[in-house]
N, C-alpha and C positions, 0 to 999 in steps of 0.2 A: 406640203410635208407635214405640217401640222396635222393635218387629218390622219395620216397614216400613224404617226404617233399616238394619237388619241385613242386610236381602235385597238392597237398593242397594249396600251395602258388599261382600257377598259377590261380586255381580255384577262391581263393578268390580275386585274382587282376582280374579276368576276369567278377565276377559278386559280385562287392562289398555289394549287399544286401541280398547274401544268408543267413546269419544270421537270417534275419527277415522274410524268407520265412516259416519257423517253428513256428513262433508264432502265438497266436491266434488275429483274427480281433479284432480290437477293436470296442464298440458299442457307440451310442450316449447315453447321459443321459436318454433322452426321446423322445419319438416321437412327431414331431410336429402335432398339429391337423390340419384337413382341414381347419376350419376356419382362424387359425393363419397364416396356410400358402399361404390361398387366401388374406388376409389382407396386407402382404408384397406388393401385386403389386395393391393394392385398391386404392391409393394415385395417381396412374399414369393413367390418362384419356387423351390420346392423342387426342381424338375427342370430346371435351366436348360441349354439344349444339347440337351435330348432331341430337340426337333423336327430338328435339324440331323444329329444322329446318326440318326436314322428315316431321314431324306433320304439320307444316304450310304449306309448298310446296303441303301436298296431300290433305289439307281443300279447298273445292270446293266453289266458289264464282258464283255467277248469272250475268248476264248483265241486266241492266236496259231495257227494252222494252218502246221504246217512245210510247206516247198515239197518236191515231190517232184523226183526228178533230172531230170526233162524241163524241170520248171519253173524249175530251178536254172542249167540249161543255158540256155534262153532268156533268164533274167534277165542271165547272164554275157554272151552275145553281144550283147543291148541295151546293156549297158554299155559294150562294146568299141565298138559303133558310135558311142554317144554320145561317146567319147573321141575317136574321130576328127573328131568334126564340132564339136568344142569351139571352134574358130575362130570359127566361125558364132553362137555362141552361140544354140544350139537351145532352142527351148521345148518342154518334156516337161511330161507327166501321169506322175505316181509314185502309187502305191499302196502305203501305208507302214503298218506296226503301231507307233502310239503307247503304250507302256507307262504305266500308271497309275499315278500316284504313291504312291496309299495303298491299292489295294486289288491281290491278283494278277489279271492278266490286263492287258487295254487296250481300244481301239478301233482299227476301220482308218479312216484318213483318206485323201483324195486332195489330192496335195501339186502344184499347177502353178506353173510358172515358167522363167525363162531360165537353162540352167545355165552359169556361169563356166570352173569347173575341177573337177577330180575332185582332190581331196588324198587319197592313197593312204596317207599318212604315217599320217594320224590316221583314215582310213577315212571320210571326209566327201563330200559332193557340195556345191559351193559356187555360190551363186545371186547373180545380178547384183545382187540387192537387199538382199544382206546376209546372208540367211538360210544355215543351216548344217544339213545334213541327213544324220545317221548313215548310212552304206552298209548297215548290219546291218539298218537299218527298213525299208528297201526290198522289196517282195513284187512288184512289177510296173510295167514303163515302158512308158507309151504315147507314142509320138511321132507328128509329122505329117509326116515327110519319107518 
């Protein structure tokens, strides 16, 4: 009889968790939903702003093409004709180059409006709706007169 007791004691000494092996596995009160599980990790954003930076890098800009001497002469002639017609407040369509504030280059835009005045001191075209456009940005003028 002592031999049997010794083997039981040595088994227990070898595996102290043996009495737990026969028990049922405990279960969690309720499984966590996927939304709650994902919410645990939502506040951690190691690369905050990466998406915006990639979008900005992918945005294309154009280089301003310098006007030829003939194009400069045509532009100056159109500006002088515009100045003569200012009392009529003519409607013009301008092709302008708009510099990009964050990257090299910019984009070409078309601006249409009625011109009120040419401010030669500040180098601007003044429109009837209050807009101001630098003369240096104008690349071409189209008129309907």
